[in-house]
Every structure is written in structure tokens, then in C-alpha cells.
C-alpha positions in Angstrom: 38.8 -3.0 173.3 39.1 -6.7 172.9 41.7 -8.5 170.7 40.6 -11.7 169.0 42.3 -14.0 166.5 40.8 -15.7 163.5 41.8 -19.4 163.6 44.6 -19.2 161.0 46.1 -16.2 162.8 45.9 -18.1 166.2 47.9 -20.9 164.6 50.5 -18.4 163.4 50.7 -16.9 166.8 51.2 -20.3 168.5 54.0 -21.2 166.1 56.1 -18.1 166.9 59.4 -18.4 168.7 59.1 -17.5 172.4 61.1 -14.2 172.1 59.0 -13.0 169.1 55.8 -14.0 170.9 56.7 -11.8 173.8 57.2 -8.8 171.5 53.9 -9.6 169.8 52.2 -9.8 173.2 53.5 -6.4 174.0 52.1 -4.9 170.8 48.8 -6.6 171.4 48.6 -5.1 174.9 49.1 -1.7 173.3 46.5 -2.5 170.6 43.9 -3.1 173.4 44.5 0.4 174.6 44.5 2.0 171.1 42.9 0.3 168.2 44.4 2.8 165.7 47.9 1.9 166.8 48.8 0.4 163.4 49.3 1.9 160.0 46.4 1.6 157.5 46.9 -0.8 154.6 45.5 -0.2 151.2 45.8 -1.7 147.8 49.5 -2.3 147.2 51.2 -4.7 144.7 47.7 -5.9 143.7 47.0 -7.0 147.2 43.9 -5.2 148.4 43.9 -4.9 152.2 41.8 -1.7 152.4 40.3 -1.5 155.9 43.1 -3.4 157.6 46.0 -2.2 159.6 49.6 -3.4 160.2 51.8 -3.2 163.3 55.6 -3.8 163.0 57.2 -6.2 165.3 60.9 -7.0 165.9 62.9 -4.6 163.7 60.0 -4.5 161.2 60.6 -8.1 160.2 57.2 -9.3 161.5 53.8 -7.9 160.9 50.5 -8.1 162.7 47.6 -7.6 160.3 44.2 -6.7 161.8 41.0 -5.0 161.3 38.6 -3.2 163.7 35.1 -4.5 164.0 32.2 -4.2 166.5 30.2 -6.9 168.2 26.5 -6.9 168.7 27.0 -4.6 171.8 29.0 -2.1 169.8 32.2 -3.1 171.5 35.2 -2.5 169.3 37.3 -5.6 168.6 40.7 -5.8 167.0 40.4 -8.9 164.9 43.9 -10.4 164.1 44.0 -11.8 160.6 47.7 -12.7 160.4 51.1 -12.6 162.1 54.2 -13.3 160.1 57.2 -12.1 158.2 56.9 -9.6 155.5 59.2 -11.8 153.4 58.1 -11.3 149.7 54.8 -9.9 151.0 53.8 -13.4 152.1 51.9 -12.2 155.2 49.8 -9.8 153.1 49.1 -12.5 150.4 48.0 -15.0 153.1 45.6 -12.4 154.7 44.1 -11.5 151.3 43.5 -15.3 150.6 41.7 -15.5 154.0 39.5 -12.5 153.2 38.5 -14.0 149.9 37.9 -17.4 151.4 35.5 -15.9 154.0 33.4 -13.9 151.6 
């Protein structure tokens, strides 16, 4: 299993504090081993993230939002769509905007 970031999520990752980044790295290593590590997201508070998953980081303050895809060789990829605080559902809103933008 490979882990890849969309560009916006890569920027979020780079902007994280060093101690948070270490915790995120640990979760991403676990994600490489088990793509179904996170909890499935659905349509909540009018934010439809069906098909995406979340992983809690640092006392459930931060979230990693990802989906599982396959490349042309049928290799599973955990595609990271966002990393950030849950604060007022902001991370979920940002990911939803990114999904709509790419359609």
C-alpha cells in the first residue's frame, strides 16, 4: 500500500508543527500496513464524504482524511485529501470543496 498526498494536503502536512507531524507520520506508517485503519465517513452535517475515511491524531484534535484508490497496476493507494483540526468541521468542509473542485 502506498500513501500519496493531493497537493493541498501536502501543504497542510508541511505546515504542521514538528511534534504533530511526528504523530501524523506514525499514523501514515500504520495506514501503509492497513488501508482500512480509519473510520468511514458519510454524509454528516450536509458534508458528503462518502467513500472517505478519517484517522484521529493527537487526542482527536487533528484528522487525516483519505480515500482508497488503485493505480493502473491495481496497487492500492491511500490518497490523503486533508490533514487538520476538526475545529467547526473545517477539515471536512475543506476536503468537500476539494472533491467538488476536481469533478
